[in-house]
C-alpha positions as CSV (number, residue, x, y, z in Angstrom):
1,M,16.4,10.3,11.3
2,R,17.6,7.0,9.9
3,L,15.4,5.0,7.5
4,N,15.4,1.3,7.1
5,A,14.4,-0.9,4.2
6,P,10.9,-2.4,4.8
7,K,10.6,-6.2,5.0
8,K,9.7,-8.0,1.8
9,I,6.2,-9.0,3.0
10,V,5.3,-5.3,3.9
11,W,6.6,-4.2,0.5
12,L,4.6,-7.0,-1.3
13,I,1.4,-6.2,0.6
14,S,1.8,-2.5,-0.2
15,L,2.4,-3.3,-3.9
16,I,-0.6,-5.5,-4.1
17,L,-2.8,-2.9,-2.5
18,A,-1.6,-0.2,-4.9
19,V,-2.1,-2.4,-8.0
20,V,-5.6,-3.3,-6.8
21,S,-6.4,0.3,-6.2
22,I,-5.1,1.4,-9.6
23,L,-6.9,-1.5,-11.3
24,G,-10.2,-0.5,-9.5
25,R,-9.9,2.9,-11.2
26,F,-10.2,1.4,-14.7
27,V,-12.2,-1.8,-14.0
28,L,-15.4,-1.8,-12.1
29,I,-14.6,-3.7,-8.8
30,P,-17.4,-2.8,-6.3
31,F,-15.5,-2.3,-3.1
32,V,-12.2,-1.1,-4.7
33,T,-13.9,1.5,-6.9
34,V,-15.5,3.2,-4.0
35,Y,-12.6,3.1,-1.6
36,G,-9.7,3.3,-4.1
37,F,-8.2,6.5,-2.6
38,W,-8.2,5.1,0.9
39,I,-6.7,1.8,-0.2
40,I,-3.8,3.6,-1.9
41,C,-3.3,5.7,1.3
42,V,-3.1,2.5,3.4
43,A,-0.5,1.1,0.9
44,W,1.5,4.3,1.3
45,L,1.2,4.2,5.1
46,L,2.5,0.7,5.1
47,L,5.6,1.7,3.1
48,F,6.1,4.7,5.3
49,L,5.9,2.6,8.5
50,G,8.1,-0.1,7.0
51,S,10.8,2.4,6.2
52,W,10.5,4.4,9.5
53,L,10.2,1.6,12.1
54,K,12.9,-0.9,12.6
55,G,11.8,-4.5,12.1
56,F,8.4,-3.6,10.5
């Protein structure tokens, strides 16, 4: 299996989601505090798809 580097926009969106999720752990943000685990999972899934699929 050959992996590709994700596009910059995918990497940036994933980074923003991860930072918001981690920030929601320490600061009370209503939606993020409740769904922080799932937000970090979506960020990881974006990075995974960006590395696995060509052109994503």
